[in-house]
ZAMARGU-4260 file (C-alpha; in steps of 0.2 Angstrom, whole numbers, plus 5000, padded with zeros to 4 digits):
<rodrens>
0) 5542/5346/5721 | 5549/5363/5726 | 5563/5374/5722 | 5570/5387/5735 | 5584/5398/5738
5) 5591/5404/5755 | 5602/5418/5761 | 5600/5427/5744 | 5612/5442/5742 | 5611/5449/5724
10) 5609/5467/5717 | 5591/5475/5718 | 5592/5476/5699 | 5595/5457/5697 | 5585/5441/5699
15) 5590/5423/5700 | 5579/5415/5686 | 5576/5396/5685 | 5575/5386/5670 | 5570/5368/5667
20) 5577/5355/5653 | 5571/5338/5650 | 5560/5327/5638 | 5546/5324/5651 | 5546/5305/5648
25) 5547/5293/5663 | 5558/5278/5656 | 5554/5260/5663 | 5569/5255/5673 | 5570/5237/5667
30) 5561/5237/5649 | 5570/5248/5636 | 5558/5259/5625 | 5544/5259/5638 | 5540/5277/5643
35) 5526/5287/5651 | 5524/5306/5646 | 5520/5318/5660 | 5518/5337/5661 | 5525/5349/5673
40) 5515/5363/5679 | 5520/5379/5689 | 5510/5387/5703 | 5498/5396/5690 | 5494/5379/5683
45) 5504/5384/5667 | 5512/5369/5658 | 5531/5371/5656 | 5541/5365/5642 | 5559/5361/5641
50) 5569/5378/5641 | 5554/5387/5650 | 5557/5398/5664 | 5551/5391/5680 | 5551/5406/5691
55) 5563/5419/5698 | 5569/5425/5715 | 5574/5443/5719 | 5580/5451/5735 | 5562/5458/5738
60) 5554/5441/5734 | 5562/5424/5737 | 5550/5410/5742 | 5548/5392/5737 | 5542/5388/5720
65) 5530/5373/5719 | 5529/5362/5703 | 5517/5349/5700 | 5521/5333/5688 | 5507/5324/5681
70) 5507/5308/5671 | 5496/5309/5655 | 5499/5291/5648 | 5491/5276/5654 | 5504/5264/5660
75) 5505/5247/5651 | 5518/5240/5662 | 5520/5240/5681 | 5536/5243/5688 | 5548/5259/5692
80) 5549/5273/5679 | 5561/5288/5682 | 5567/5303/5673 | 5579/5317/5675 | 5576/5336/5675
85) 5589/5349/5675 | 5586/5365/5683 | 5598/5380/5678 | 5599/5395/5690 | 5605/5411/5680
90) 5609/5428/5688 | 5600/5441/5676 | 5597/5460/5676 | 5579/5464/5678 | 5571/5480/5673
</rodrens>
């Protein structure tokens, strides 16, 4: 998956920082209580946890952030699984 911004216009002393929130559990769409855990990693291969910063964009450097999700559990049931992640963008002052 990827995250990007376009037409960014912010002060040079600021950055748009991106954070992720979620439980990192895929839920079976028809069987209650059946889940598969997965990990979300950034471009550097670091595992992201809920509340972690995914990346940032500045006027000098805004590019596409690439994230990789990998299922770590073995599926006991076939079917469709889904999850929702929330990405929060915050304008913050940087040093």
